[in-house]
N, C-alpha and C positions, 0 to 999 in steps of 0.2 A: 498259360504263361504270360500272354499279353495282359490279361486281366490282373494278374499278380503284380506286374510292373506298374499298371495304372493305380492300383490300390496303394503300392509303396510310394508312388509319386504324390498321391493325394495325402498320405500320412505325413510325408515330409512337408508338404505345403501347409497342412494344418498346424504342425509343430512350429513352422516358420511364422505363421500368423499369430500363434500364441506367444512366441518370443517377442514379436513386434508389439503385440498388445501389452505385454508386461513392461516393455521398455517405454511405451507411451505412458502407461500408468505411473511408472517410476518418475518420469520427467514431470508429469502433471501433479502428482500427489506426493512424490518423494518416498524414499525408504530410509529407515534408520535402523542400524544394527541388523540389516538384512530382513527386516520385518515390515509389513505394510503398516500404514498409519492407523491408529485406533481413533474411532469417532468419539467425541465428547458431547454429551447432551448439555446444551446451554441452560442456565437457570431460567425459570418461568418468566421472571421480570424482563430478561433480555429477549426471550422469544415473543413476549407480548409487544415489546417495542418494534421488533422485526415485523410482526404481523400488522401492527397499526400503521407503521410508516412505510411498509412494503419494500424492505430491503432484505437481501439474502444474508443469512447468518449461518456460518459453519464453524465447527471447532474440532481440532484433531490433537492427538497426543503423540509425541515423538518418544519412541523407546530409547533408552540409554542406560548405561551402567549406573546403578544406584550408588550414591555417595554414602559412606558409612557414618559420617559425623554431622551431615547436614540434611535437612528435609528439602524436598522439591520446593523451589522458591521463585521460579521465573515462568511467567505466562505472557507470551508475545502476541500482539494483535496487529492485523494488517487491514487497512481500509482502501478499497478501490471504488472510487465514486465517479459518477458522471456529472455533467453540468446540469443546471435546472432550467434556466431561462435560455431563450435563443440568443445567439451571439450578436444579434442586432439590438438587444436591449441595452440600456445604459450600463456602463461598466460597473458603477457602484451598486446597481440593483443586482447584476449578475453575481457579484462577490457576496453580497448579503444573502442571496438565495442559496448559494453553496454553503455558507455558514449554517443557515437554518436546516439545510438538508443533513449536514453532518452532526448536528446537535444530538438527535436521538441515537444515531449510530455510535457516537462516542459514549453516550450514556449506556448503551448496550454492552460495549467493551468494558466499561467500568463495572457494570453489574456482573460481568463474567469473570472478574478478578484479574483482568489484564494489568500488568505493571510496566510493560514496555509497548508503546503503541507507535506504529509506523504508518504515516500517510503517504499517498502516492506522490509522484513527482509533480510539482507545481499544482497541487490539489486546489488551490484557491483561485484558479482561472481556467479558461479553456486552454487546452494544450495547443498553443499556437507556434511552438518553436520550429515547426516544419515550414512555416511561411516566412515571407520577407516583409511582412506588413508591420511597420514600426508602431502602429497604433496600439498593438497589444502590450507594448512596453509600459503603458499607463497602469497596468496591474502590478508593476514592480513596487516594492515597499521596503523600508529599512528592516533590519533584523528584528527590531523591537516594535514593528508596525502592528496594524490591526489584526492580522492573521495570528501572529504570536500572542497578542493580548487575548484574543478569543480562546486560544488553546490553553493559556496559562491557568484559567479558572478550572478547567477539567483536570489538568495535571495536579493541581492542589486538592481538588475535590476527591479525586480517586487515588491519590498517592501514586501516580504513574509518571514515567518518563515518556515524553512524546518527541518523536522525530518528525519534523515538519519541513517539507521541501517547498521552497518558495522561489519566486523570481525576485531576487534582492536588488535593491538600489543602494549602492554605497555612496551615501550623501557626503561622506568625508573625503572622497577621492574622485571628484569629477562626475559623480553620479554614474559610475560604472555599473553595469548590470551583471549579475552573477546568478547562476543556477545553484542555489544554496540550500543545504539541509541545516535547519536550526534545531539544536538539542535543548529541549525544555525539561528542567529537572522536576522531580516529584514535589518540590516545594513551590513550584511556579516560577522558579528562577531560570535564567538563560545560562546553561552550562557552557555552551560554545556553539560553533558552527563549522560546517565543512563546505567548501566551494568546489564545484566540479571544475577540473582543469582540462579535461579532454572534451573538446567540442566536436562531435561527430559530423562528418560530411560524406554522405553516400548518395551519388547521383544527384537528384534534385532536392534531396533532403539535406538541408543546410542550416544547422544551428549557429554557425559562426556569424550570422547576421547580428546576433545578440552579443 
């Protein structure tokens, strides 16, 4: 009798672990139409760039109801990058190094047919928003600054829209700094921008310094 109770308890524990594992998988990988994501094999040219420049490349397909009058037409790409040089290096060198690091990664997204590319928050600098050191503000640039100009060539080359999050310096209004997403059109044009209005402050994490 005691053994039966232990076995039943173990069974419930295993089920609970499976449910928890499924929930973790859902949060990390996502589910669409109650089905797991399908893996897509990237083209050889993209895999070659990934191997040569040592970055991780993954692709997934989201299941959805098929439209009757239009073919599938949207492929979204996301880039999460680290900095390249130490934060003690000259700021101009740090930014240029990030540009060069992203160049083959963006080429890989273009080779994979991505037509909407999203870069991480403040991709063009070390993520210094959690500090109160004003020197990092030197990375700020206008909406049409060098980071946007760098990405415009890729938007035009690969016929893709690029969402670029930068630390913006509003030179027309007292050089106010903004955490801004610049939307670059597939013709290399600037479609618009979105400025973050909510500045989080949690404990010692304080972005309101900017």
